[in-house]
C-alpha positions as CSV (number, residue, x, y, z in Angstrom):
1,X,4.4,16.7,-7.9
2,X,3.8,14.4,-10.9
3,X,2.2,11.0,-10.6
4,X,5.2,9.4,-12.4
5,X,7.5,10.7,-9.7
6,X,5.3,9.3,-7.0
7,X,5.0,5.9,-8.7
8,X,8.8,5.5,-8.5
9,X,8.7,5.6,-4.7
10,X,8.2,2.8,-2.4
11,X,5.4,2.6,0.2
12,X,7.5,4.0,3.1
13,X,8.6,7.0,1.0
14,X,5.0,7.6,-0.1
15,X,3.8,7.6,3.5
16,X,6.5,10.1,4.4
17,X,5.5,12.2,1.4
18,X,1.8,12.3,2.5
19,X,2.7,13.4,6.0
20,X,5.0,16.1,4.7
21,X,2.3,17.3,2.4
22,X,-0.2,17.4,5.2
23,X,2.1,19.4,7.3
24,X,2.8,21.8,4.5
25,X,-1.0,22.2,3.8
26,X,-1.6,22.9,7.5
27,X,1.1,25.6,7.4
28,X,-0.5,27.2,4.4
29,X,-3.9,27.1,6.0
30,X,-2.5,28.9,9.0
31,X,-0.8,31.5,6.7
32,X,-4.2,32.1,5.0
33,X,-6.0,32.5,8.3
34,X,-3.5,35.1,9.5
35,X,-3.6,37.0,6.1
36,X,0.1,36.1,5.3
37,X,-0.6,33.9,2.2
38,X,-0.7,35.9,-1.0
39,X,-1.0,33.1,-3.5
40,X,-4.0,31.1,-2.4
41,X,-3.8,28.7,-5.4
42,X,-1.0,26.9,-3.6
43,X,-3.7,25.5,-1.2
44,X,-5.5,23.7,-4.0
45,X,-2.3,22.4,-5.5
46,X,-1.2,21.0,-2.2
47,X,-4.6,19.4,-1.7
48,X,-4.4,17.8,-5.1
49,X,-0.8,16.5,-4.4
50,X,-2.1,14.9,-1.2
51,X,-4.9,13.2,-3.0
52,X,-2.5,12.0,-5.8
53,X,0.0,10.6,-3.3
54,X,-2.8,8.9,-1.2
55,X,-4.2,7.3,-4.4
56,X,-0.9,5.9,-5.5
57,X,-0.2,4.7,-1.9
58,X,-3.5,2.9,-1.9
59,X,-2.7,1.3,-5.3
60,X,0.6,0.1,-4.1
61,X,-0.8,-1.3,-0.9
62,X,-3.5,-3.1,-2.7
63,X,-1.0,-4.5,-5.2
64,X,1.2,-5.7,-2.4
65,X,-1.7,-7.5,-0.7
66,X,-2.5,-9.6,-3.7
């Protein structure tokens, strides 16, 4: 997911996006552990998406606190 898409969302939507990404990442880790995941690069992409969403969420929360 692109940062520009995430910046257009509000805080509640970003929090939901982070939880959804965390659940998806957990599912991918389980698939990797059971040898069902063929494209392991998806794990890194999901991890980066989580970090991107958390960063933008923190920026919005910090901006709202001012």
